[in-house]
N, C-alpha and C positions, 0 to 999 in steps of 0.2 A: 861387680854390679850384681849379677845373679847367675846361679849355676843352671843354665837352661838344660844342659845334658841330663843332669840329675832329675829335673822336674819332668822331662819328657821320657825318661826311662820307664820300662814296664814296672808295674807294682810287684812286690813280692807276694802279697796276698791276692788271690783270685786274679792272676795276670790275664790279659795285659793291663786292664784298667782298674782293677780293684773293685771293692764293693761300693754301692751307692751310699754315701755318708750323709744324705740330706737330713736325717734325723739323729745324726751323731752329735753329741754335745759340742765337739770342736767346730762342726759346721754351723750350729746354732750360735756359737760364740762369734764366729766370723760374721754372720748376718747382723748380730747385735752391734758389733764394732763398726760395721759399715753403714749403720742407719744414721741418716741425717735428721736432726731434730730442729723443727722451726721454733721461733720464739713464741712463748705463750704468756698470757696474763690471767691471773686469778685474783680479782679484786685489786688490791694495791701491790700484789706480788707479781713481779715480772721475772719469768724464767728465760734467760737469753738463749738464742739459737746455738746449737752445737754442731760442729763439723764432725763427720766420721773420724774415728781414731785410726788414721791411715797407717801409722807405723804398726799398730796391732793387726790391722787388716792384712798388711803385707806379710808379716810373720805367720799369721794363721793360714793365709792362702798358700804360702810355700809349704808349710807342714802338711796341709790337706792334699796338695797335688802329689806329694810323695806317696800318699796312701791311696788316692783315687783320682783318676783322670776325668775331670769335670769342667765343662765349659763355664758354668756359673762361677766356679772358683777362679778359673783363669782370667775371666773378664774383670773380676774384682782385683786380681793381682795386677793386671795392666793399669787399671785406674790408680791403684796404690803406688805403683812405680812412678807414674807421672806426678803424683802429689808429693812423694818423698824424694824423688831424684830429679824431677824436671822433665822438660820437653824431650830431651834426648833419650830418656828411658822408655819412651813409648815403643820404639823399635823392638826392644826386647820383649815387651808384653805381647805385641802383635805376632812376633815370631813364635812364641810359645803357643798361642792360640792356633796359629796355622799348623804348627807341628802336631798338635793334638788331633786336628781335623784330618791331616794327611796320613798320620800313622794309625789312628785308632777309630776312624769314623764308625765302623760297625759296632764297636763295643763301648764307645764313649758315653759318659753320663752328661746330661740326662738321656736315658735310653729311648730309642724309638719303639713305638708299640706296633708289633706285627698285626694286631687285630685292627689297627687303624691305618693299614697300608703304609706303615713306616712314615707317616706324616712328619715332616721335620719341624713342625711349628714349635715344639718344645725347645728345640735348639735355636731356632730363630729368636724366640723370646729370650733365651739366655744371652744371645749376642746383641740384642737390641740396644743395651746401654752404650755400645761402641759408637752408635750414631745418634744418640739421644742428646738434645741440647741441654738437658738438665743433668747429664751424667758425664761421659768421657769428653764430649765436646766442650762442656763448661770447664772441666779440669784442664783441658788443653788450652783453651782461650786465656786462662789466667796463669799458665805456666810461662817461665822465662825462656824464650827462644834465643835471646842473647844474654850472656851473663852480665852481672852488675858491673864488672870491671870495664865493660864497653859502654861508656856514656850513661852509666846508671842502669843499664839493662833495658830489655824490651820484651814485652809480653806478646803472645800471638794475637791477642785482642788488639794491641796497638797496630799491628800489621793490617788487620781487618778494617779498623777505623780509618787508617791512612788511605786504604784502597777504596773507601766509600762503601764498604760492605756492611758496616755497622755505624750507627750514629754515636758520637762521643757522649759520655755521661757528663752532667754539669760539674761533677767533682773530680774529673780526671783530666790529665794533660793530654791533649791530642797532638800527635805528630803529623806533619805533612808527609806526602809520599817521598819528596826529596830528602827530608830528614831521615826517614826510615831507610831509604836506599843508601844514604851516606853512612849511617850507623852500621848497616850490614857490610858495606864495602870495607870499612875500617876493621870490623871484627873478622871478616873472612881473610883479609890480608894478614892479620896477626895470627889467625888460627883457621887454616883451610878446612880443618875437621868439622867446623860448624856447617859449611855448605854440604860436605859429603854426608854428614849426619842427617840433615834435612832430606837429602835425596834418598838415603837408605830407608828412612822412616816412611816416606811416600811409597817407595818400592815394596816395602813390607805390607803396607795397607792394600796395595793393588794385588799383591800375591795372595793375601788372605781372602780378598773378595773373589779372586779367580778360583781358589781352591774350593770355596763354598759353592760357587756356581757349577763347577764340575760335578759336584755331588748331588745337588738338589734342583739344578736348573735355574735360569735367570728369573723365572716367574715366581719361584718360591724362596729365593735367597734374600737375605737382608740387603737392603739398598745402601751401599757404602758411599753413595754420592756425597752426603754431607761431610763425612770425614775426609774423603779424597779432595773435596773442594777446599777445605780448611788447610790441609797440608799442601795442596797444590798452590795456594796463594802464597805461602811462605817460600815454596820452591821457586816460584816465578821471580820473587825478589832476589833470591840467590843467583838465579840464572842471569839476571840483568847485571849484577854487580861483581860476580865472581870472575877473577882472571882465568884465562884459558887453562893454565896448569892446574889450578884448583878444581876446575870442572872436570878435567881429565882424570884427576885423582878420584873425584867423586864417582865418576863412571866406573872406575876399575876397582875401588876399594869395597870388596864384599858383594858386589852385584852377582858375580858368577856363582857364589856360594848359594844363592837363593834361586838360581835358575833364571835370573833376569839378565837380558842381554847387556853386555858390558858397555856398549856404546849408547845405551838409551838416554843417558843423562849428559852425554858429551855435547860440545858445541855442534850445531848443525849448520851445514852450508846451505846456500840458496839453490844449489844445483838440483834439478829435479831428476826423476828416474828416466832412464832411456832404455831402448831395446824392447824386444817382444818376449812374451812368455812362451818358451819352447817345450817345457816339460813340467812334470809335477814339482820338481825341486824349485824351479823358477817361480811357480805359482805360490808355493809355500813361503818363499822368500818375500814375494810381493805382499802376502798377508801379514808377514812379520813387519814389513815396512809401514803398512797401514796402521797396525797396532801401535807402533812406535810414534807415528804422527799424532794420533789421538791422545796417547798418554802424555806426550810432550806438550801439545798445544791446547788440548781440551781435557784436562784431567778429570772432570766430572762426567764426561760422556761415557755411557755404559757400553758403547760399541765394542771396545777392546775385549770385554768379557765374553761377548757373544762370538766375536770373530775368532778368539782363541779356542773357544769350544768347537766351532765349525772346523777349524784347522785340525783339531784332534780327531774329528770324524772322517777325515779324508781317507785314511787307511782302512776304515771299517767297511764291512759289507752291509747290505740292507738290514739283515736281522740283527747284527751287532749294533747298528745305529738305533733301531727300535728299542733294543734292550737298554741302551744308554739313555735315550731321551724319553721313552714312554714304556717303561717295563710292564705297566699294567695292561698294555695292549699286546704283549708278546705272545701269549697263549693263543689269542685269536689269529694273529698273523701266521704263527706256526701251523695252526689248524688249516688255514686256507692254503698256505704254500706247501704243506706237507713236509715242513722242515723238521729235522731231528732236534729235539730239545737237548740243551747242554745241562750237565749236572750243576 
């Protein structure tokens, strides 16, 4: 599919992230290939609309990421993967973006301006296409979540229409929810990897959203709710129709590699929690359970991002919490408290 390790490795020139190639001819060629052209008419001459040249975008983006770690390039690569490989390729694109954020945040392109208090807006703008209805969400809606060999195939948009989230177009076949469930059930029975792939893609999106919140705070992070809602809708169908063994495989296949709890996507029992919280470990496990509940039952709810961040703060002292949540206030706090500043 794609060599993620190579794309996430440090650059040889100006490591770890290489130079800013925004004005490099290769970067400009990437932007040109990714440009969508609307239909135009000049008198009697009609110039038809043109899709981005996605194969060129993918090749150019891979080449640029080897030279420079740039979120703008990685986002275009994620879109190109969906357009050239289909729904299942989104997981790889999201994992590359998350890898860049987790490994190289301080040096990543576009760089943050120290004269502007390291305002992350330039990176938020770079990530915005991931939740844009006219960008990745559009790509995803028209991607095939079920291959053609299963009843002629099924697009993500078909799942939305069946669930009543989108009105059908006059020129498209609209499936009922029962038809969609039956098609998924047949497909997952023949290929359990379909259900596990959906689960892993949703987990990757959640992990990416969490990684961003950890670095910029929930108030300044891109709102991934639209992407999570779309992926969560497909996951809900899988959860309804997938047999238990397939769901168990889904939970175990690759989740631990991303730091996602292995049982998050496994079948859940109706039995509630029991016992009292006796120590910090019990409290942390309780928070994990709350996170799992919301991610399983309310995939668009932002609460897990905030709870996960609060969980991370438990082991910190007051000054470390201020440093993490409001670094601009740290000097004032240290002056009042007489705390010794860290290098």
